[in-house]
C-alpha positions in Angstrom: -7.2 14.3 -4.0 -9.5 11.4 -5.1 -8.8 8.5 -3.0 -8.3 5.9 -5.8 -6.1 8.1 -7.9 -3.7 8.7 -4.9 -3.3 4.9 -4.0 -1.1 4.0 -6.8 1.2 7.1 -6.3 1.3 6.4 -2.7 2.3 2.8 -3.1 4.9 3.8 -5.6 6.5 6.3 -3.3 6.5 3.9 -0.4 8.1 1.2 -2.5 10.7 3.6 -3.9 11.6 4.8 -0.4 12.0 1.2 0.9 14.8 0.6 -1.7 14.0 -3.1 -2.3 12.9 -4.3 -5.7 9.2 -4.8 -6.4 9.7 -8.4 -6.4 11.4 -8.3 -3.1 8.6 -6.3 -1.5 6.0 -8.6 -3.0 7.6 -11.5 -1.6 7.8 -9.9 1.9 4.2 -9.1 1.8 3.1 -12.4 0.4 1.6 -10.7 -2.7 2.2 -11.7 -6.4 4.5 -9.5 -7.9 2.2 -8.9 -10.9 -0.7 -8.0 -8.7 1.6 -5.6 -6.8 2.7 -4.0 -10.1 -0.8 -3.5 -11.2 -1.6 -1.8 -7.9 1.4 0.5 -8.2 0.4 1.2 -11.8 -3.2 2.0 -11.0 -4.3 -1.0 -13.2 -5.9 -2.7 -10.2 -8.5 -0.5 -8.6 -9.3 -1.8 -5.2 -7.0 -4.1 -3.1 -8.4 -5.8 0.0 -7.7 -4.3 3.5 -5.6 -7.4 4.1 -3.3 -7.1 1.2 -2.7 -3.3 2.1 -1.9 -4.3 5.8 0.6 -7.1 4.6 2.2 -4.4 2.3 2.5 -2.0 4.9 4.1 -4.5 7.3 6.5 -5.7 4.5 7.5 -1.9 4.1 7.8 -1.5 7.7 5.4 1.5 7.8 4.9 3.6 10.9 1.1 3.2 12.1 0.3 6.6 10.7 1.8 5.6 7.4 -0.4 2.5 7.4 -3.3 4.6 8.1 -2.6 6.8 5.1 -2.4 3.8 3.0 -5.7 2.2 4.2 -7.6 5.7 4.1 -6.3 6.1 0.5 -8.1 3.0 -0.4 -11.3 4.0 1.6 -10.7 1.7 4.4 -10.7 2.7 8.2 -7.4 3.5 9.8 -5.8 1.0 12.1 -5.2 3.6 14.9 -7.8 5.4 16.7 -6.2 8.8 16.0 -8.2 11.1 13.8 -6.7 11.7 10.3 
């Protein structure tokens, strides 16, 4: 799986699982809802590591899930565990 192709679908799946609206997730992550929509749709290619970490915290991801999100965007994982 190519990293950048998988990131939008991963973001979509995590938001769907959360159950809140895109707007609610964006507010919790302190991200503009339009920007989050573009990330989810693949229209915005490379979010910053900070944006992904805020999104992960807003979605209450487990450390391994946050690592998956970061690695999908070609960032180093936050845990020392090997992926």
